[in-house]
C-alpha positions as CSV (number, residue, x, y, z in Angstrom):
1,M,-26.6,22.7,-11.4
2,N,-23.3,23.2,-8.8
3,P,-20.9,25.2,-10.9
4,R,-17.6,23.0,-11.7
5,L,-15.6,22.8,-8.8
6,T,-11.8,23.3,-9.1
7,V,-9.3,20.5,-8.2
8,E,-7.7,22.5,-5.1
9,E,-11.6,22.2,-3.8
10,L,-11.8,18.7,-4.1
11,H,-8.3,17.6,-2.8
12,R,-9.2,20.2,0.2
13,A,-13.0,18.1,0.8
14,L,-11.2,14.2,-0.1
15,G,-7.8,14.7,1.0
16,G,-5.5,12.2,-1.1
17,Q,-3.4,13.4,-3.8
18,V,-3.6,15.7,-7.0
19,I,-2.7,13.6,-10.6
20,N,-2.7,14.2,-14.2
21,G,-5.4,12.1,-15.6
22,K,-6.5,11.0,-18.9
23,I,-9.3,13.8,-18.4
24,G,-7.0,16.4,-16.8
25,K,-5.7,16.8,-13.2
26,E,-7.9,14.9,-10.9
27,V,-7.5,13.8,-6.9
28,L,-7.0,10.2,-6.1
29,C,-8.4,9.6,-2.5
30,P,-10.0,7.0,-0.3
31,G,-13.3,5.8,-1.4
32,P,-16.7,5.0,0.7
33,G,-15.5,3.4,3.9
34,H,-11.9,2.9,3.2
35,S,-8.6,3.7,5.4
36,A,-7.2,7.0,4.6
37,R,-3.9,5.3,2.6
38,D,-6.4,4.1,0.4
39,R,-6.9,5.8,-3.5
40,S,-9.3,3.9,-5.1
41,L,-11.5,6.6,-5.8
42,S,-10.8,9.4,-8.7
43,V,-12.7,12.8,-8.5
44,A,-12.3,15.2,-11.4
45,P,-14.0,18.4,-12.3
46,A,-16.7,18.2,-14.3
47,D,-19.9,20.5,-16.2
48,N,-22.4,18.4,-14.8
49,K,-25.2,19.3,-12.2
50,D,-22.3,18.0,-9.5
51,G,-19.8,19.9,-10.5
52,F,-17.3,16.3,-10.3
53,V,-17.7,12.9,-11.9
54,V,-16.0,10.1,-10.0
55,H,-14.4,6.8,-11.0
56,S,-13.8,3.5,-8.3
57,F,-11.0,1.5,-9.3
58,G,-12.2,-1.1,-7.1
59,T,-15.9,-2.3,-6.7
60,D,-17.7,0.3,-4.9
61,D,-20.9,1.3,-6.6
62,P,-20.8,4.6,-8.2
63,I,-23.6,6.3,-6.4
64,S,-22.1,5.5,-3.2
65,C,-19.2,7.2,-4.7
66,K,-20.8,10.2,-5.5
67,E,-22.8,10.3,-2.3
68,H,-19.5,9.9,-0.1
69,V,-17.8,12.8,-2.5
70,R,-21.3,15.2,-1.7
71,A,-21.0,14.6,1.4
72,K,-17.3,15.4,1.9
73,L,-18.0,18.7,-0.3
74,R,-21.0,19.4,2.1
75,L,-23.2,19.5,-0.2
76,P,-27.2,17.7,-0.1
77,P,-27.5,14.3,-0.8
78,F,-28.3,13.3,-4.5
79,G,-31.0,10.5,-3.4
80,P,-33.8,9.2,-4.7
81,K,-36.7,11.6,-5.7
82,P,-39.7,11.0,-3.5
83,K,-42.5,8.7,-4.5
84,R,-46.0,9.7,-5.3
85,G,-49.3,8.1,-5.5
86,N,-53.1,9.2,-5.9
87,G,-52.0,12.8,-5.8
88,A,-50.5,12.8,-3.2
89,S,-46.8,13.1,-2.0
90,K,-45.1,10.3,0.4
91,T,-42.8,11.6,3.3
92,Y,-39.1,11.3,1.7
93,S,-35.9,11.7,3.6
94,P,-32.8,12.2,1.6
95,I,-29.8,9.6,2.1
96,V,-27.2,11.2,4.4
97,A,-25.1,8.1,4.7
98,Q,-23.7,4.9,3.3
99,Y,-21.7,2.1,5.4
100,V,-20.0,-0.5,2.9
101,Y,-18.9,-3.4,4.8
102,Q,-16.2,-5.3,3.2
103,T,-15.3,-9.2,2.8
104,A,-11.1,-9.8,3.6
105,D,-9.8,-9.2,0.4
106,G,-12.1,-6.2,0.2
107,T,-14.9,-6.9,-2.2
108,P,-18.3,-5.0,-0.7
109,H,-20.6,-7.3,0.8
110,L,-23.1,-5.4,2.8
111,R,-24.2,-1.6,2.1
112,V,-26.1,0.5,4.8
113,T,-28.0,3.4,4.2
114,R,-29.1,6.1,6.4
115,T,-31.5,8.3,6.0
116,A,-32.4,12.2,7.8
117,A,-35.1,10.6,9.4
118,K,-32.8,7.8,10.6
119,D,-34.6,4.9,8.5
120,F,-31.7,2.3,7.5
121,F,-32.0,0.2,4.3
122,Q,-29.9,-2.9,3.5
123,S,-28.7,-4.1,0.3
124,H,-26.1,-6.7,-0.5
125,W,-23.5,-6.9,-3.6
126,D,-24.2,-10.0,-6.2
127,G,-21.5,-9.8,-7.5
128,E,-22.3,-6.9,-10.2
129,K,-24.5,-4.7,-8.5
130,W,-26.5,-3.7,-5.4
131,A,-29.8,-5.6,-4.5
132,D,-31.7,-4.9,-2.1
133,G,-31.9,-6.8,1.3
134,A,-29.5,-8.1,3.5
135,P,-26.8,-10.8,2.5
136,K,-27.5,-14.7,3.1
137,G,-25.6,-16.5,5.3
138,R,-22.5,-15.0,6.8
139,K,-22.6,-11.9,8.9
140,I,-18.9,-9.8,8.8
141,P,-18.2,-6.6,11.1
142,Y,-17.7,-3.6,9.9
143,H,-14.2,-2.2,8.8
144,L,-13.1,-6.3,8.3
145,P,-10.1,-5.6,6.2
146,E,-8.6,-2.9,8.7
147,L,-9.3,-5.1,11.7
148,I,-7.5,-8.4,10.0
149,A,-4.8,-5.7,8.9
150,A,-4.1,-4.4,12.9
151,A,-1.4,-5.7,14.7
152,P,-2.3,-8.6,17.7
153,A,-1.8,-6.1,20.3
154,T,-3.9,-3.5,19.3
155,P,-6.9,-2.6,20.9
156,I,-10.2,-2.7,18.8
157,Y,-13.7,-0.9,19.7
158,V,-16.5,-2.2,19.3
159,C,-19.2,0.3,18.7
160,E,-22.7,0.8,18.6
161,G,-23.1,1.7,15.0
162,E,-21.7,2.5,11.3
163,K,-20.9,6.5,12.0
164,D,-19.4,5.7,15.6
165,C,-16.6,3.8,13.9
166,D,-16.2,6.1,11.7
167,N,-15.3,8.5,13.9
168,L,-13.2,6.4,15.6
169,V,-11.4,5.8,12.8
170,K,-10.8,9.2,11.7
171,L,-9.0,9.4,15.0
172,R,-6.7,6.8,13.8
173,F,-8.7,3.9,16.6
174,V,-9.9,0.7,15.1
175,A,-13.1,0.0,15.3
176,T,-16.1,-2.4,14.3
177,C,-19.7,-2.9,14.8
178,N,-22.0,-5.0,13.7
179,S,-24.8,-4.6,11.0
180,S,-28.5,-3.7,12.6
181,G,-27.0,-2.0,15.5
182,A,-26.5,-3.8,19.1
183,D,-27.9,-6.5,20.2
184,N,-30.3,-6.5,23.2
185,G,-29.5,-9.4,24.1
186,S,-31.7,-11.7,22.8
187,G,-29.4,-12.8,19.9
188,G,-32.1,-11.6,17.1
189,N,-29.2,-9.2,15.4
190,G,-26.4,-12.0,15.1
191,G,-23.7,-10.9,16.5
192,V,-21.7,-13.2,15.8
193,F,-18.9,-12.5,13.0
194,I,-17.4,-15.2,11.1
195,L,-13.9,-14.1,9.8
């Protein structure tokens, strides 16, 4: 069990702003994959195993929000427990990042989960929860709402993966990528975006 975190520790790690909420002081900050100006996530100190509780005012998955906060606080990922079968343990790799693709209106569309072993898993938003597998039909670019909001003459950097995009966004560039990484020229990764 982690010790109860202070609002000051949360604010230093997450940015955003400190407010007096219903349960005391809390931090309003960007949710996972949101811009620095976003305030869709509330994080408050708590006496639980994490030392904090999260609440998304948007449609972000609570586990994604918790993982996002744990990463910002440099805590180990929450991740699922290793599966065991026939008395032997299977190889387990903790979740190190989750990237949420959103539609133009900010609705979750696709979540890419990355493990420490560099395995990637996709899930899609079914309107209520994350379901296994990529969404059917259209493929949208990562950071779509930010692409739409950018001024017409703004350079847009197309990266090979979400981690690179997020690093450029932290430096205040506009960046995007397609899910499943860069295409090798075969067209197999469906590099066509539908806006």
